[in-house]
N, C-alpha and C positions, 0 to 999 in steps of 0.2 A: 504493500500499500504506500509505503514511503517512497519507495523508487518511482511509483506511477504519478505522484506529485511532483518529483524532482524532474521527470521527464517533461510533464506540463509547464512546469515554471521555467525550464530551461529553453522550450521551444522559442518563445517570442525573442528572447536574447540571441538565439542561433540565427533566427530569421533575420533580425536587424543587422547581424554581423555580416551576413551573405548579401544583403541589400547594399551595404556600405561598401563590400569588397567590389560589388559590380559597378560602383560610381567610377567614372573616369577621371583621371587626374591630368588628361591632356586637354588643351584648349580645343573649343568645338564652336561650329557657327551657331550663332543665337538669332533670335528675333530682330530685325533691323529697328535702329532708332527712329521714331516716328517723325521727329524734328528734320532730320536729314532727308527722309523721304518725301516729306512736304517740300523742303528747299530744292530737291531734284525735279520735283514736278513743275518748277518755275522756269526750267531750261527749255531751250528750243527742242521741238520734236526730233530733229536729227541727232542731237547730241543725247537726248534723254534715252534712246534705245541703245546707246553704248556705255551708260553710265547707270550703277547701281549702288546701293547701300550694303555693305557687309559688316556684320557684327559678330565679335568673337568673344565667347564667354571664356573666362580664366580666372585663376586665384593668383593674388600678389604673393601667396606663401609657396606655392607649388610650381608656378610656370615663370620662365624667364620672358623678358620682353621679346626676344629673338623668336622664341617659340610661337608666340602670339602673332607676330608679323608674318611668320613662315605660314601659319595657318590660313591667315588673311589671303596671302598670296595664293596659296593652293585653291582656296575656296573662289578667288576672283578669276583666275586665269589671265590676269593682266596686271595694269599697274596699280597700285593702292596708295591712296593718301589718308593719313592718320587724322582724325576728326575728333578725338577726345575720347574720354572713358566715362562711365558712371557706375555707381554700385548699388543705387538706391531705386527701387520700383523698376527694376528692369525684368526680363524673361529668363534671366539665368537661374542656376540651381544654387542651393545652400552652399555646396562645396567648391563651386566655381561662380562666386558672387559678381564679379566685375565683368564689365562689358566694354571692349575696345571697338569703337566705331570707325570704319573706314569708308571712303569714297573709292569705288571700283570703276576703273576705266579700261573696258575690254578693248583689246586690239582689234583693228578692222579686219575684216576677212579679205584677204587678197583676191582680186577679180581675175 
């Protein structure tokens, strides 16, 4: 009977540990910042098709700035321009709470 209680009591702790282990410590793309998206909406149509907002979620404690920039470049596939970070009320996770925002300028497709 005592062993049964121990198993039941230990299950939530085991489940929480497994969930935390599954969390990534690498920077990852997040939901783009609304302010930058609105700003890009003001651009001429021709330029707007080549420019997007890329946001990368990261942790100041776990990630180097170079890792975050590299992830933005991979997500963009072109040239990125850093436009600031935020840590409050963004779409990032608890373990990767900071969001770096970039303007992505895709390379024109050669004709």
